[in-house]
C-alpha positions, -999 to +999 in steps of 0.1 A: -004+152+251-031+159+226-050+133+207-043+130+169-072+144+148-095+114+144-115+131+117-084+136+096-074+099+100-109+087+091-110+109+060-075+097+049-083+060+054-117+063+037-101+079+006-075+052+005-101+024+008-121+039-020-090+041-042-083+004-034-118-005-043-118+012-077-084-005-085-099-039-078-128-030-102-109-014-130-080-039-133-104-068-141-121-045-165-088-038-182-081-075-184-115-081-201-108-053-226-073-066-234-074-075-271-050-105-267-051-135-245-040-123-210-025-148-186-022-139-149+008-162-147+026-151-178+018-114-184+028-085-162+002-060-150+022-033-167+012-048-201-024-038-194-013-002-195+005-004-229-010+018-255-008+002-290-027-001-322-053-025-308-072+002-290-066+023-259-096+012-238-077-014-217-047+010-212-069+038-201-088+016-176-055+002-161-035+035-160-063+055-146-069+029-119-032+030-110-031+068-109-062+070-087-048+043-064-016+063-060-035+095-053-056+078-027-025+063-010-007+096-011-037+112+006-035+086+033+002+088+040+006+125+036-023+132+059-009+106+083+024+123+082+007+157+089-014+142+118+017+125+133+041+154+128+045+156+166+045+119+171+041+089+174+074+087+155+065+053+139+035+068+122+054+098+111+081+076+094+055+053+079+038+084+064+070+096+049+080+063+032+043+057+023+041+091+006+071+084-015+058+049-024+025+064-034+042+089-057+060+060-074+027+042-079+014+074-097+045+072-119+037+036-129+003+048-142+016+080-158+045+063-176+032+034-197+057+006-201+059+006-239+063+044-242+085+052-212+102+019-203+130+034-182+107+057-162+082+029-157+108+005-144+123+031-121+089+039-107+084+002-100+118+000-083+111+030-061+076+017-052+090-017-040+121-002-025+102+023-003+078-004+009+106-023+026+115+002+053+078+011+057+070-025+064+099-027+089+087+003+109+051-010+107+061-044+122+079-025+150+048-005+156+023-033+157+047-055+176+045-032+207+010-017+202-013-045+191-023-074+213-015-108+198+004-092+169+024-124+160+002-131+129+005-095+117+043-095+121+046-128+103+024-114+075+047-083+072+078-105+072+064-127+044+055-097+023+090-082+028+106-116+017+084-117-015+095-081-024+132-091-018+127-122-039+109-105-068+140-095-089+152-131-088+117-144-096+117-122-127+149-138-139+133-172-132+103-164-154+079-165-125+079-127-121+044-120-135+027-144-111+046-132-081+040-096-090+002-101-087+007-119-053+028-089-041+002-064-053-027-083-037-010-088-004+000-052-004-036-042-008-045-066+021-019-049+042-032-014+033-068-024+043-055-038+076-035-007+082-065+016+075-088-005+098-063-004+127-058+033+122-095+041+122-101+019+153-073+036+172-083+071+161-119+065+171-108+051+205-087+082+211-055+062+218-034+079+192-017+108+209+011+132+199+045+130+215+077+110+209+088+079+228+108+087+259+111+080+296+080+099+304+058+085+276+044+051+273+041+035+239+008+038+221-015+009+227-041+000+202-074-016+212-079-052+200-101-056+169-137-065+176-147-101+169-153-107+132-133-076+121-109-082+092-074-081+107-054-088+076-038-121+088-034-151+066 
C-alpha cells in the first residue's frame, strides 16, 4: 500500500487554515462597518452580507470572506478526496460531503440574503445538511484511529446536536445566537481536522487501500503535548 501524498495534504490544510483566518478577520470588520447596531444575539450573520442603501462596505467584507472560506474548504476537501481516492474510505467520504458543504458555503456568500433569499436559505440548508453525515463519518474515523478519542467524539456529537436543534432554535427566536455558536464550533472542528491530517500525513501513517481482512485500520499518532486538539 502506498502512502497518501503528504505534500498534497499539507497544501490543502494550509489553504483551509488561511481561509479560516481571513474569515475570522473580515467578519469582525464587517460588524464594525455595519451602519446599524449589530447584536450577536439578535442579528444573523447573513444580515452582514445584505447590500442596501446604507453602503456596501460591510456587505463586501462579509460576502468576500464567506466566498474565500468556501473556496479554501473546497480546496481542502476536494484535494482530500483526490488523495484518498484509493482509500481510506472514511477520508474519501468526508472529502465528498465536505466538498458539497464547501460549495454551499460559497453559495451563501454569492447569494446575499436580501437579494436572493430563496437561494441563500437553500445554500444554508445544504451547508448544514451535508455537515451531518460528514461529522458522523469523522466520529467513526477518529473513534478507531486516534488514541483517547472520547473527547473528540463527544465534541462531534455536541456539534451534530446543535445543527439538528438549529431549526427549532430559529422558531424560538434564539437562532441568531446559536448560529454563531455553530459557525465557531465548526471552525474549531476544521482546525482540529487539519491539524490531525497534517500530523498523520507527516508521520506517513495515511496509506491507500480500503478496509478489509488483510488491512488494519489507519492509526493516527497522538498529538504532541501542548498541541491544540479541538476538545472542549
